[in-house]
N, C-alpha and C positions, 0 to 999 in steps of 0.2 A: 791378332794372328789365328787363324784357325787351322787344324790338320788338313783342309782342304786348300788354305793359302800356302801350305808348307809343301804339300805336294806338287802343286803347280809352280812353286818358285822357280823352277830351272833345272835342265838337265844339263850337268856340269861334266861335258865332253871335253877331252883334250883338242885344242885348238879351236873351240868354239867360244866365240866372244861372249862373255856373259853380260847382261843388261844391270850393271850396276853402277855407282859412279867412277870408279876408277878403269872400267873397261877392261880389265885385265884378263889373260889367259890362266885358267885354273890349272896350275900343274898336277894337280893330286887328283886326277879327275875320275867320274865313276864310268866313263864310257871311252875307251881307248882301241884302236885298231889300226892294223897295219894293210893297207889296200894293196890289190895286188901287184901294183908297179912300184910298190916300195913305200908309196907315201905315207907318212906316221899321222896326221893330222885330221880332224873331222870339221867341217864348217856346214851345221846344219841350218836348214831355214824351215819353216812351217809352212805346208801346202794347204793344209786345211785341218779343222775340227768338227767332229759330231758331238750329239748327244742324244743319249737312248735310257728308257727306262724298263726296269726287270717288273716280274710279277712278285718279288719278295720286298720289294719297296725301295729298291735300289735305282741308283742314276749313276750312270757311268759316262764319262767325258773322253773321249777318244780322239788323239792330236796326232797330225801325219808329219812328220819331216824327212826331209831327204837332205844328202850333201850339195852343196851349191855346185859340183862339179861331177863327181861320181855318181853311179848309178847306187848308190848305198841308202837305205830307207830304215827309220827307225818310225815304230808306232807304238805311242803310249797311251795308256789306260789309267785312270783315275775314276773307281767306284767308292759311291759312299750309299750310308742305309737311311732311313728314317728314325729307327728304332734303336740306335747307337751311335756313338761317335767317333768310330774305326773308319779308317780311310785306307782303301786298299789302292797300289798304284803296281804296275810293272811295264816292261817293253817287249816289243818283238823288234827284232834285228834280221834284216834280209838286204842280198842284195845282188845284182845282174852283172858283178864284175866279170872280165874275161876269164880268170880263174881264181881260186881259194882266196879269202881274206883272214888274217890273223887276228882274233877278238883277244886282247891284250886284258881287259877289264870291261867287266859288262855287269854293272850295280843294278840291283830291282830298285834302288833310292838314293839317289847323289843331290842334295840342294843344299844351296845357302840357307841358313835359317836367320833371318833378319830379326833377332832378339837381343838387344843389348844386355850384357852381364858382366859384371866385375870377375865371377868364376864360373866354370864351366865345368859339370861332373860327370862320371858315368857311371851307370849302376848296371851290372850283369851277372850271369851265373856260371861259375866254373866249377869244376870237379872232375872226378874219375870213377872208378868202380867201388861202391859203396860209399861214396863221399860225392854224391851228386849235390846239385843246386845249390851250391855256397853264394852267399851274398856277398858279392864284390864291388866296391864301388872307390872311384879315384878323380882326383881333379885332373885337368888337361891344363897344362900352364901353356903360357902365350909361345906361340911359334912352333907347339909341338903337335906332333900326329900321333893320337892312343889309336893302338891297332888291336883288334881282337880276332885270332886264327882258330879255327876248329879244321882239322884236315885229317880226321880218320876215315873218313867215305863211308860209313857205315853206322857209326855211332859218335855222331858229330855234336851232339848235345852235351858230350861229355865235357870236353877242353874248356870251349866258350860257347855257351847257348846261343841259338840264333834269334836272340832277343835281347834289347838292351834300353834303359832308359837315358836322357840325357837331360840333365837339369841346368837350369839358367839362373843363377844366382842362388839365395837359400831356399832350400825346400825341405819339406818334410811330408808326412801323409796327408796333411791338409791345405798344405798351402805351397806356393811358388810355381813356377814355370816350368813345365816337365813335356818333354818330347818322348813318346815311345816308339822304338823302330823294331819290328819283328819280321822274321821271313817264314814264309811257307816253304821250307827246305831241310831235305833232311841230310842232304851231302854236305861235302866242304862248304863253309860259308867266312865271310870276310866282313868286319865293321869296322870302321875307322870314324873318329872324330878329330878335325885340324881346326886348330884356333891359329889365327892370323898372329903375326909378330905383335901386333899392339891389342891384341884382344878384342877387337872391334867386330871381327867377322868370325862366324863357327859356320863350316861346312860339315855335314853328316852325308854318310855312306853305309850300305848294306849292301850285300850281294852274295852272289856264288865266288869261290876260289877254285883256281886252275892248280894245284899243286906241283904240278910235272910240267906246263908251260901253258901257251896259248892253244886256244879252242879253234880249229879249222872249220873254218865255215864256208861251205861250196856254192857256186852260183845258183839260187832259183831255192836254195833252202832257208829256213826259218828259225832264229835260235831264240827261243821264249825264256825269259827270265823269270824264277820263282818270283811269287806275289810279295810286296813288302805291305805290312799293315802298320800304318801310323795311328797314333793317338796323342794329341794335342791337351793338355790340361792347364787350365790356370789355378787350379786347386789342389795341387800336390800330386805324388805319387799315388795314394789310394785312388783317386779318379781315374788314373790311366790303367791299374788294374783292372778296376769295375767294367769300365768299356771294354778291355780285351776279353773278360769272361763273358759279356752279355753277347759281343759278335761271335765269339766262338760257338756258344750255345745254340745263337739264334741262325748262323749263317754258315758254319763250318762243320760241326760235328755230326756224322751220319745221324743218331739218335740224339742230338743234344737237348730237346726240349721232352727226352721220355725220362723219367727217374731209373737211375742204374740200379742193379739187383745186389743183394749182402749174396757174396759167394764164397766158396770154400775150393782154394785151388790146393791140388795132393801135394806139392813140392816140398814143404818143410816138413810135411806129416809123415812122408815116407821116403823121399828123395826117388832113387832109381830101383828100390826096394820093396815092391810090391806084387799083390796077388789079386784077383778080382775080389776075393774076400774083404782084402786089405781096405780097397775102394769102396765096396759095399759098405762096410763099417764105416767108412768117413762119412757117407751120403747120411746113413740113419743119425749119426753124430751132428753133422750142421743143421739137417731135418728138424732135430729134437730142440736146437736153440733158434730156430725161426729161421735159417737160413732160406735162399730161393733159388740158388745155383751151384752145381757140382763141376770141377773143371779137372780134368785130368793132365799132369805135366808129363815133362821128359820121361821117355823109358819103355813106351808103347808100341815102337815100330821096328822095323827091318826083319830079315830073315836069314836062317841058317846061321853061317858065320859072322854075319853082318848085324844080326838080331841085337838090340840096346838092351843091357841087361844090368842087376846089380854087380856083376863080375867085370865084365869091358867099360861101364858105365858109359863116360863121355868120348869113347873112342873110334866108333864105328856105326853105322848106320845112316848117318846125313846125308841126304838125298833121296832116300827108299822109303817114301811116303805111305807104306803098307803096315798092317796091324800084324804084329807077331803072334801069331794063332798059340805059342806055347805059354805065353803069360797071359793072353786073354782069350781064352778057347772061343768064347763066346760072341768075339768082335766087338767093335767100337759102339755097334748100335745095341748089341747087346748091352753094354754099361749105359747107353742112353735110355734103354727102356726100365733099367734099374732105376735109375734116377726119377723118371717119371712116375715109375710105382710109388714112390715118396713124393709127388708134388713138386718135383725139383726139374729145372732147366738144366742142360748139358752143353759143356764145353771142352775143346782140347787145346792141346800143344802142339806146335810146329815150328821150325827154324827152317824155310825153304830157301832161303839165300845161301845157306850153307852146304858143303859136302864134306864126308870124311875120306881124305886122301887115301886112295888104295884101299880104302877100308869099306867101301859101299857099292853097292852095285851099279848106281849111276856113274861114281867117279872110277871106277875099273874099267867101264864100258865106254866110258866119254871123257878122256883126260885132257882134250881140247876145251871141253867144256867149263874148267877152272881157271880163274885170273891166275896167269903165270907169266913170266918175264923169260924172253926168248934168251939161251945159254946161261940160266941161272938154275938152280937148284930151288925148289918149292919150299917155303917157309911155311910152317903149320903152327896153330894156335891150340885151343883149348884142347885137351887130350892127348896131344900131340898127332893130331891128326887134322884138325879141322881147317878148312880152307874154304875160300869164298868163290862162289860161282860168277860165271861170266854174262852177268845180267845184260850187257849190250849187245848179244847173242840172241836174237828172237829164237832159234833153234829151242835155249835154254830156258827161257821164259814161258814157251807152250809147253815143254816137256812138265815144267812144274805147275802150269796151270792144269792140265790134264790128270797128273797126279792129286792135286787137291780138289778138282772138280769129281774125280772117283770116290774120294774121301768124304768129301763134304756130302755127296750124293747118297753115298751108302749109309748115312746118318740122318734121317729127314728131319728129326727133331733139334739138328744141332742149333744152337742160338750163340755159339760163344768160341772164338778161337783167340788164342795168346798167341803172338806171332814173336818169335824170339830172333836175338841177332849176336853173337857170341864173338866176333872176330872182325878186325880192322883190314883194311885193304891194306895189306904188306906185302903182296906179289903184283904191282900196278903194271899189268900187261896183259894184252887179249890176243889171242891168236886170230879172233874176228875181226878186228881194226886193223885197217892197214898200217903200215911202218909209220907214215905220216901223220896218222890221226890217233895214236898212243894218247896224246895229252886230251884227249876228247873223254877218254874213259870215265872220270869222275862224274861229268856231268851225264853222261849217257845212260851210267848205270841208275842213278838217280830216278831218271826221268822213266827210265824202263822198269824200274821199281814200281813207280807209282801206275804205269799202265798197267801191270800186271795186278796192282792191287784193285784197279777200276774196272779191271776184267770180272775179279772175284765179285767185287761190291756189287756189280750190277746183275750176276746172276744170283747171287743170294743177298740181297737188301737187307732181309730179316736178320742176319747174324752180325753180332755185334763184335768188334776186334778189339786187343789188347795190343799196342806196339812197346812191344819189349826188345831192349835190347843190354845185356848183362846188365839189367835194373834200366837207369834213367837214361840211357843213349838213343832214345828215340823220342825223348821228351819236347817237342817241337811241334809247331803248326802244321810243317808239311805233312807227317804223319797223321794227325789229327784230322786232315781233309778225308782220311780214308778209316782211319782208327777211333772207336770212341772213347778211348781212355790210354794213359802210357802207365807203364810200371814203374813206380818213381824210384825205387831203390832195392836192391838184393839187401841191404842191410835194414831191416826191419826192426832193430832195437828202437822202443819208441822215444828215449832221449835223444837219439840222434835223428829221429823224423820229424821233429819239433822243429829244427833247423832245417832241413832238407824238403818238407812241406812248406814251411815259410817262406823258402826261396822260390818253389815250383809257384805258389800262388801269386807273385809279383807279377805274372804273366798269365798262367793256366789256370782254368776255371777249376773248382773242387770236384766237380764231376766227372771231370777225366784224370783225377789224380788216384790212382789205386792205392789204398793204405790199408795194410792187412793186420790183425790183430794176430800174434805169434808168442812162442814160447824162446825164442833167440834173443841172444844179446844178454845185457846184464838184469840183475834180479830187479823187477820193479813190481808194482801191484798191478792184477790184474785189470782191475778200474782204470788205473794209467793207461795201460795197454789201447783199453776200449775206447777211453777219451780221445787220445790221439787219433785213432784211427778214426773216429768219428767227424773228423773235420775235413775228411775227403768222402771217396766212394769208399765206404766201409765194407770189408770180408773177412777173410780166416785164409792162416797159412799154417796149418798145425793137424795134429790127428788128436780130435774130441776125447779119444779113450784116454789121451794123458790127462785129461782135466779132472780135477775132482768133483764130487757131486753139487758141492756148494759151489761150484767155479761155473759147470753148466748151469746151474739154478742162476747165477749172476748174468751169466750168459744169455739167457733167455730174457731176461729182463732190458740188458742193454740191448739187444736186438730190437726188442719192442720199442725202446726209447728211439732209438735211431730211425727206424720206420717211420715213426710220429714226425719227427725233424728233419727227415730226409727231403720233402721238398724245401725247407728253407735253405739246408746245407747246400744241396746241389742244384737249386735254381736261383738262389739268392744272391744279395749281394754282399762283398766281402769287405769289412772294415779291420783291420789291425790296430790293435788296443796297445800292447805292451811288447815291443820287440824280445825274442830270447837274447839277443845280443847284449842285452844289459845285464844277463847274468844270473838275476833271480828267477824270472817266471818269463812265459809267453802268454798273452792275451789275444783272442781274435774272437769277430763275431759276424752272423751272416744275417742280414735283413730281407724277409720275404718280399716276393715280387709285389705285393699288395701293400708293402709298408706297414703292417700292424703287427707283426709277429718277427721276432728275434730269438738267436740262439746264440750265448756266449759261452768259450771255452777259457778256463785259466790253467794252465798248465805249468806245474812247478819244475824248476831245473834241478840242480844240485844244491844248493843254498841248505845248509841247516838252520832249523829253526823257523819260527813261525814268520809266514810273510803276510802282511797287512797291504791291501791295496785300494784305491778309489780311481775308478777309471771312468773318465767322461764316454758317454755313447754319443757320438756326433749325430747318430740320426734319431734320438730322441727326443721330442718336445717336451720339455719340461711344465709347460702349462697343459699336457694332455696327460690323463691317466694310463698308467701301464702297471701291471702284475709282473711280478718275478717270482719263479719256483724253480729251487733245484731239483734237475733230475739225474737219473743214474747214480743214485748215491750208494755208498757202501756202509762201511763202519761210521762215517762221520758225515757231518753237514757242513757248510762252510759261509754261514751267515747270509750274504745274498739280499742285501738291501739297497734299494733304487731309491734315491731322491735328489730332485733338481737336475735330471738327466745324468746322473752319474752312478754306477755301481759299488758298492763297496763289499769285500768278501776278505777272507783271511783263510789262506793256505798253510798246512803245517810242517811245510818245509820239503824236504827232498823227495822228490816223484809224488807229491800230492796234486790231484787235481778235482777240478770241478766243473760241471755243465749246469747252465741256467738257461732257461725259456722263459723269455719277457713278452708279454701280449699286451697291445693296449685293448683297455677297457672299452 
């Protein structure tokens, strides 16, 4: 079975007869609707199919279906590429019934997977603020439905990431049958895996969730599901990850084939308390260490009593995307010009989905532009004032676009935007949507967000974007259609990051994983912090003036080493060698696109005493000659001998780490 065969295996619609031996009706279907006359079932028949090819080496099969009685139409798309094993599938639903239809469930993927297995298990990522992307795996018992929900509305990657791997039988990194299912979706999502009572059948579903009731679809309108990306592997979980990474780099990320820069973000170095001189000093420090970009974070915007500063901190100003002249007398472009003098690119932070309730010019002038429930008081979040804007209202997104357009255009050299999002939808009501369409809020909000991102991307294609949502809340392929990377977590302690980045890498490529060297968290060696950050898109989150001279010197060498191996890490294939969940250490490797160069990272955890490890490198042919060299060294080296396709090394215990560059002779 291939990913394409699975994608084409069948739409599981309630009331649809499935072409299997039992000819049964699937009761837990992926497409459920209530017709205008109250009929509850669908009986779909195919009316035709077409094939088309794209300039990117893709091929798309389009299948048209309609109900045998009602003017209810389903268009199904299945897309493949020549350069990777990913399959994209999605649906368009429309109807010409006399009045609205209620969509109960509209999954992007809903299929019976015809693979016999004694056991079926599901791996996904779970978490919350500062504890993102925990690896979670569990078996699905016979007769059981395993359900994975995320209903934040804005930071939906936290609860249950919109991606999973379904394993059929025993699997590991290199062995076993595994189906990857991921959604291009930033809003509420639901994944389900159903095993029949006798374990002979497995149904897999993934799609949008409707937290407060069905979606109301009017006649002539089209509901388009998020795209589901499928990867099928006969060779374990590692191959699923590599195919996702290759697909994302080549066909999803706006700048996925370009090397991403080493940057310094100002947040942990200054928080809200900065002046122009503070930021200039940070620029000097990151330039000295070989950095390539400077990004100013929160605290630069708002006017008058709504100006953001170290006193009011996160309580005012959201929604007013104008520079505070008292804080930055020379404006945002003045900062960009200072960065350019130092040979640095420039970026800035925004949080445009939010407003400060009764504490920003936008919110005071337009109270109906906030998400709010009729006859209920407004609940606020961060700073006791943060609320979510009503992106279902085009007037709101038009206003935000105009503000950001003015901001971006005022900084001609702007190269990077960190887009943050620090509040769930806790006031699920819209003054824009009619009373009988309030359930449409969650889906319409996300689609409108994508529309805003697309407008900005079309006008400013050169600007890279980071999708941040209180950390890793936007770690999803939906965000990465418009953003080049995600902020993995606000917790930057390197020990915790070993686990978080291990989890994120199950689905998301290293080039999209922002990993910064900081001084926060437990006391660990600076080398350890660099080594952990090097496994993704490395950057800094500190003030360089707080580093000792010898630490600055080490930083220079580390950045130079990272730049040399960056093409391998950011563009290469990931191989997970030793899981951190074993307790001693984590080890992973990246193999270059050409297959002749690799980088191996060995990261000790909290075990005291020496750790000796010999790891087979699956990509090394023992009959070919390879050289091995340890890089980014500090006060000790770690062996690093390669024999028979296996690398042997010795860590000195707690928070010790090593990086090896391996090159085919």
